[in-house]
C-alpha positions in Angstrom: 0.0 0.1 0.0 2.8 2.4 0.9 4.5 1.7 -2.4 1.1 2.7 -4.2 1.0 6.0 -2.3 4.7 6.7 -3.2 3.7 6.2 -6.8 1.0 8.6 -6.7 2.8 11.3 -4.8 5.7 11.1 -7.4 3.2 11.5 -10.2 1.5 14.5 -8.5 4.6 16.3 -7.4 7.5 14.9 -9.6 7.0 17.1 -12.4 7.4 21.0 -12.4 5.2 22.6 -15.2 6.7 25.3 -17.5 3.9 27.8 -16.6 1.6 28.6 -13.6 -1.4 28.1 -15.6 -0.4 24.8 -17.0 0.3 23.8 -13.3 -3.5 24.4 -12.6 -4.6 22.8 -15.9 -2.3 19.8 -16.0 -3.6 17.9 -12.9 -3.6 14.2 -12.7 -7.1 13.0 -12.0 -5.4 10.0 -10.1 -3.3 12.1 -7.8 -4.2 13.0 -4.3 -5.1 16.7 -3.9 -4.1 16.6 -0.1 -0.9 14.5 0.2 0.0 13.5 3.7 3.4 14.3 5.4 4.1 10.6 6.3 3.7 9.4 2.7 5.5 12.4 1.2 8.4 11.7 3.7 8.7 8.1 2.8 8.6 9.0 -0.9 11.2 11.7 -0.6 13.5 9.7 1.6 13.6 7.0 -1.0 13.8 8.9 -4.1 16.5 11.2 -3.1 18.7 8.3 -1.7 18.0 6.4 -4.9 19.4 9.5 -6.9 22.3 9.7 -4.4 23.3 6.0 -5.0 22.0 5.5 -8.5 23.5 5.4 -12.0 23.8 8.9 -13.2 25.0 10.8 -10.3 27.0 8.1 -8.7 28.0 5.0 -10.8 28.4 6.8 -14.1 30.1 10.0 -13.0 31.3 10.7 -9.4 32.4 7.1 -8.6 34.5 7.3 -11.8 36.0 10.6 -11.0 37.2 9.5 -7.6 38.2 6.1 -9.0 36.2 4.0 -6.8 34.6 2.3 -9.8 35.6 2.0 -13.5 33.9 1.1 -16.7 34.8 -2.0 -18.7 32.3 -1.3 -21.5 30.8 1.9 -22.9 33.7 3.9 -21.3 32.9 7.5 -22.5 31.8 8.6 -18.9 35.0 7.1 -17.5 36.9 9.3 -20.1 34.8 12.4 -19.0 32.9 12.6 -22.3 29.5 14.1 -21.3 26.7 16.2 -23.0 24.7 18.9 -21.3 22.0 16.3 -20.7 24.2 14.0 -18.8 23.8 15.6 -15.4 19.9 16.2 -15.5 19.3 13.6 -13.0 20.5 15.2 -9.8 18.9 18.5 -10.8 15.5 16.9 -11.4 15.7 14.5 -8.4 16.8 17.5 -6.1 14.3 20.1 -7.2 11.2 18.2 -8.6 11.4 15.3 -6.2 13.3 16.6 -3.2 12.8 20.3 -2.7 9.3 20.4 -3.8 8.1 17.5 -1.8 10.0 18.8 1.4 8.5 22.4 0.9 5.1 20.7 0.8 5.9 19.0 4.1 6.9 22.2 5.6 3.7 23.9 4.6 1.7 21.0 6.1 3.7 21.1 9.3 3.0 24.8 9.8 -0.6 24.4 9.3 -0.7 21.4 11.9 1.9 23.0 14.1 4.1 19.8 14.0 7.6 21.1 14.6 9.1 17.7 14.2 8.0 17.4 10.6 9.3 20.9 10.1 12.8 20.0 11.6 13.0 16.7 9.6 11.9 18.4 6.4 14.5 21.2 6.8 17.3 18.7 7.5 16.5 16.6 4.3 16.1 19.7 2.3 19.3 21.1 3.4 21.0 17.7 2.5 19.5 17.8 -0.9 20.7 21.6 -1.5 24.1 20.5 -0.3 24.2 17.8 -2.8 23.2 20.3 -5.6 25.6 23.1 -4.7 28.5 20.6 -4.1 28.0 19.3 -7.7 27.1 22.5 -9.7 28.2 25.4 -7.6 25.8 28.5 -7.8 22.2 27.1 -7.7 18.7 28.3 -7.2 18.1 28.2 -3.3 16.1 31.0 -2.0 13.5 30.9 -4.7 13.5 27.3 -5.4 10.6 24.8 -5.3 8.0 27.6 -5.4 6.8 27.6 -9.0 3.8 29.9 -8.2 5.8 32.7 -7.0 9.2 32.1 -8.8 8.8 30.5 -12.3 12.4 31.2 -13.2 14.4 31.1 -9.9 17.5 33.2 -9.4 20.6 31.3 -8.7 22.4 32.0 -5.3 26.1 32.0 -4.9 27.6 28.9 -3.4 28.8 30.8 -0.4 25.3 32.2 0.2 23.8 28.7 -0.3 26.1 27.1 2.5 25.5 30.0 4.9 21.8 29.6 4.2 21.8 25.8 4.8 23.8 26.4 8.1 21.0 28.8 9.1 18.2 26.3 8.1 19.9 23.5 10.0 20.1 25.6 13.2 16.4 26.3 12.8 15.8 22.5 12.3 17.7 21.8 15.5 15.6 24.2 17.4 12.4 22.8 16.0 13.2 19.2 16.7 11.8 18.0 20.0 11.9 14.5 21.3 8.9 14.9 23.5 7.0 16.9 20.8 4.5 15.6 18.2 5.2 12.2 16.6 6.0 11.8 12.9 5.5 8.7 10.8 6.7 7.6 7.3 10.3 7.9 8.3 12.2 4.8 7.0 15.4 6.6 7.7 15.2 6.8 11.6 11.6 5.4 12.4 10.6 8.7 13.8 13.3 8.8 16.6 13.8 12.6 16.8 16.9 12.2 19.1 18.7 10.6 16.0 17.5 13.3 13.8 18.9 16.0 16.1 22.4 14.3 15.9 22.1 13.9 12.2 21.3 17.7 11.9 24.5 18.6 13.9 26.5 16.0 11.9 25.4 17.8 8.8 26.2 21.2 10.2 29.6 19.9 10.9 30.0 18.7 7.3 29.2 22.1 5.9 31.2 23.9 8.2 34.2 22.2 6.9 33.1 22.7 3.3 33.5 26.5 3.9 36.7 26.3 6.2 39.2 27.1 3.5 37.1 30.1 2.6 35.7 31.3 6.0 37.4 29.7 9.0 35.9 32.0 11.3 32.4 31.1 10.4 33.2 27.6 10.1 34.6 27.7 13.8 31.5 29.7 14.9 29.2 26.9 13.6 31.0 24.3 15.9 30.9 26.8 18.9 27.1 27.2 18.4 26.6 23.4 18.5 28.7 23.0 21.6 26.8 26.0 23.3 23.6 24.3 22.4 24.8 21.0 24.1 24.2 19.3 20.9 25.8 15.8 20.1 26.9 14.2 16.9 26.6 10.6 15.8 28.0 8.6 18.6 28.0 5.0 17.0 27.7 3.2 13.8 24.0 2.5 14.6 23.1 6.3 14.4 24.4 6.7 11.0 22.0 8.1 8.4 21.3 5.1 6.2 18.2 3.9 4.2 17.9 0.2 4.5 16.5 -1.1 1.2 14.3 -4.1 0.7 13.8 -6.8 -1.9 13.0 -5.9 -5.6 11.3 -3.6 -6.6 12.7 -1.6 -3.7 16.3 -2.9 -3.8 19.5 -0.9 -3.6 20.0 1.0 -6.9 23.4 -0.8 -7.3 21.8 -4.1 -7.0 19.2 -3.1 -9.5 21.7 -2.1 -12.0 23.7 -5.3 -11.7 20.6 -7.4 -12.3 20.8 -6.2 -16.1 24.4 -4.8 -16.7 27.9 -5.8 -16.2 29.7 -2.8 -17.5 30.9 -1.5 -14.1 34.0 -2.8 -12.3 36.1 -1.6 -9.3 38.8 0.8 -10.1 42.4 -0.4 -10.2 43.4 2.8 -8.3 41.5 1.7 -5.1 42.3 -2.0 -5.4 46.0 -1.2 -5.7 45.8 1.0 -2.6 43.9 -1.4 -0.5 46.2 -4.2 -1.5 49.2 -2.0 -0.7 47.9 -1.5 2.8 46.8 -4.9 3.4 43.4 -3.3 4.1 40.8 -5.8 5.2 38.0 -3.9 3.4 39.4 -5.1 0.1 37.2 -8.3 0.0 34.1 -6.2 1.1 34.8 -3.6 -1.6 35.7 -5.9 -4.4 34.9 -9.5 -5.6 37.3 -12.1 -6.7 37.6 -12.5 -10.5 35.4 -15.3 -11.9 38.4 -16.9 -13.7 41.3 -18.5 -12.1 43.6 -17.4 -10.8 41.0 -15.8 -8.6 42.4 -12.4 -7.6 41.2 -8.8 -6.9 41.8 -7.1 -10.2 40.8 -3.5 -10.8 40.2 -1.8 -14.1 42.2 1.4 -15.0 40.0 4.4 -15.3 39.3 5.8 -18.7 40.4 3.2 -21.0 39.3 3.2 -24.7 36.3 1.0 -25.0 38.4 -1.7 -27.1 41.1 -1.6 -24.5 38.8 -2.0 -21.6 36.8 -4.8 -23.3 40.0 -6.7 -23.9 40.5 -7.1 -20.2 37.5 -9.5 -19.8 34.5 -9.5 -17.8 35.5 -12.7 -16.0 39.1 -11.6 -15.4 38.2 -8.3 -13.6 36.6 -7.5 -10.3 33.1 -6.4 -9.7 32.3 -4.2 -6.7 32.0 -6.5 -3.8 28.7 -8.7 -2.8 28.0 -6.3 0.2 27.3 -3.4 -2.3 25.4 -5.4 -4.7 23.0 -7.0 -2.2 19.4 -5.8 -2.7 19.2 -4.9 0.9 22.5 -3.0 1.2 22.1 0.2 3.0 21.9 3.5 1.1 24.4 5.5 3.5 23.8 9.2 3.5 26.3 9.9 6.4 28.3 7.4 8.4 29.7 7.6 11.9 33.2 7.2 10.4 32.8 10.4 8.4 31.7 12.4 11.5 34.9 11.2 13.3 37.0 12.2 10.4 35.3 15.5 10.4 35.9 16.0 14.1 39.5 15.1 13.7 40.0 17.8 11.1 38.1 20.1 13.2 40.4 19.7 16.1 43.4 19.9 13.5 42.1 23.3 12.4 41.8 24.7 15.9 38.0 24.8 15.8 37.4 22.6 18.8 39.6 21.0 21.4 40.5 17.3 21.4 43.0 14.7 20.0 43.1 14.8 16.2 45.0 11.6 16.0 42.7 9.6 18.4 39.7 10.7 16.6 41.3 9.7 13.3 42.1 6.3 14.5 38.6 6.0 15.8 37.3 7.0 12.3 39.3 4.3 10.6 38.0 1.6 13.2 34.5 2.8 12.7 34.8 2.3 9.0 36.0 -1.2 9.7 33.2 -1.8 12.1 30.6 -0.6 9.6 31.5 -3.8 7.5 31.7 -6.1 10.5 35.6 -6.0 10.8 36.5 -5.9 14.4 39.4 -8.1 14.9 41.8 -6.2 17.4 45.1 -7.6 16.1 44.2 -6.9 12.5 43.0 -3.4 13.1 45.9 -2.7 15.4 48.5 -3.8 12.7 46.7 -1.8 10.2 46.9 1.5 12.1 50.4 0.8 13.1 51.6 1.2 9.5 53.6 4.2 8.8 51.5 5.0 5.7 48.4 5.0 7.9 49.4 6.7 11.0 48.1 10.2 11.4 50.4 12.9 10.3 49.7 16.1 12.2 52.0 18.0 9.9 49.6 17.2 6.9 46.4 16.3 8.3 44.5 16.9 4.9 46.7 13.9 3.5 46.0 11.6 6.3 42.3 12.4 6.6 41.9 12.7 2.8 43.4 9.3 1.9 41.5 7.4 4.6 38.2 9.2 4.2 38.4 8.5 0.5 38.6 4.9 1.3 36.0 5.0 4.0 33.5 6.8 1.5 33.7 4.0 -1.1 30.4 3.8 -2.9 29.2 7.4 -1.8 30.4 9.1 -5.1 29.0 12.5 -4.6 30.3 12.9 -1.0 33.7 11.3 -2.0 33.8 13.6 -5.0 33.4 16.8 -2.7 35.8 15.8 -0.1 38.4 14.9 -2.6 38.1 18.3 -4.3 38.2 19.9 -0.8 41.1 18.0 0.8 43.0 17.4 -2.4 43.9 13.8 -1.4 44.5 11.3 -2.5 46.4 12.6 -5.5 44.7 10.8 -8.5 46.0 10.3 -12.0 43.5 11.5 -14.6 41.8 8.9 -16.9 44.2 7.0 -19.3 42.4 8.3 -22.4 40.6 11.3 -20.9 39.4 14.2 -22.9 40.1 17.0 -20.5 43.7 17.7 -21.2 45.2 15.6 -18.3 42.5 17.0 -15.9 39.8 15.2 -13.7 36.3 16.9 -13.5 35.8 19.2 -10.5 32.1 19.8 -11.0 28.8 18.8 -12.9 27.8 21.0 -15.8 24.3 22.6 -15.6 21.4 20.7 -17.4 21.0 22.0 -21.0 17.3 22.8 -20.3 18.3 25.5 -17.8 19.7 27.5 -20.8 16.3 27.5 -22.4 14.0 27.5 -19.6 15.8 29.7 -17.1 18.4 31.4 -19.5 18.8 34.8 -18.0 19.6 33.3 -14.4 21.8 30.6 -16.0 23.8 33.2 -17.8 24.3 35.4 -14.7 25.4 32.3 -12.8 27.8 31.5 -15.5 29.2 34.9 -15.6 29.7 34.9 -11.7 31.1 31.4 -11.4 33.1 30.8 -14.6 32.5 28.9 -17.7 30.0 25.9 -17.6 32.7 23.4 -17.9 33.6 20.2 -16.0 37.1 21.9 -15.2 35.7 25.1 -13.6 36.5 25.1 -9.9 33.8 25.9 -7.4 33.9 28.5 -4.7 34.5 25.9 -1.8 37.4 24.3 -3.7 39.9 26.9 -3.0 43.2 24.9 -3.3 
């Protein structure tokens, strides 16, 4: 029954009409006129997580850029060959399925005076906007998702978007009340508001570090505010923000794609790195080759199609069974990520603490996420010189280990690789960007025709609409 409601909601809210009049005329007779917050919340959590873990924004782009995955067939995306329609998916999912639905929940919450729906919707909307600005840069934010008032929304600068999200999350934190009105339709946390409060602060921490190279004082103030509020972050792997999928047709998007396609493989870059470190996550991240001798063998990123095909499907490694399982969790934010972020916050002088200890705990939390808890094994791993925390170059230590820990979360790994500049990756073998790796998504081509004036102003402010144009947060 819930799946039916999700379908109805998507049909009714998933498309944004080009004119206000068309929006009033083009009504689906089978769509509910008064959607309920619980069904909207269920639909939105799943649809946006699907987009985050799915093909266009993850497997066919960001996972290739950060060299977690590679392509063994149809290798154009792995060579950075894209069109202006290649990145439509995140824009559509973010605005039409994410922001629009969440704005509706906010409207209902205001009418019903349900502050917990308000806090949850603001939190999820902030995450969606964060994904959008991380990928594209300047985006519609203040006027987004309100087609009746803003048919062609203005683009806000990335700096203003991040600052706005930090303000929204502070509002969300104040709105969330564990003893307040109950919420339903929440597959992420089952309506447990105390977990949502920790997720809010963890997102604030993430975004504070996004702006840290540009505005260290503001970033530090965010963490001071959280401390003053007495707020907590994730305190264990069980508190991570992750959508647990079910069997088909509601399985993990990675599982769904491998039901019909075999053109994705694990990247040689990460296989070689994990092997060099004797990293116990290698058999989780990668599958042994089908042919003997059975080994973990990655594919170099960005080969020409014929060269990639010649490696052989049975002689190269798929991503591991863990990630291809129907019920694999769609992780939005892990406990390990929060610990890495806290370690960096200490290293930057934003908070007090032991940066090395937090770093070590982050690595162990990543292991524990996959059931790796052997004390001897983990101790030997952390004891390696190449793994030990380097206070003189915290970006290298944290960047390299966070890159490993974020395996599969392409968009977040892509953002952190650009921000921390580690690991230092070699561009695609047959890449088409003159020896460079993409550092952003290009805007959807439809923006040029449907919102041309604002698109043009955004490009004039930010720089050419190219894969190689650095975004505001990516200072170095």
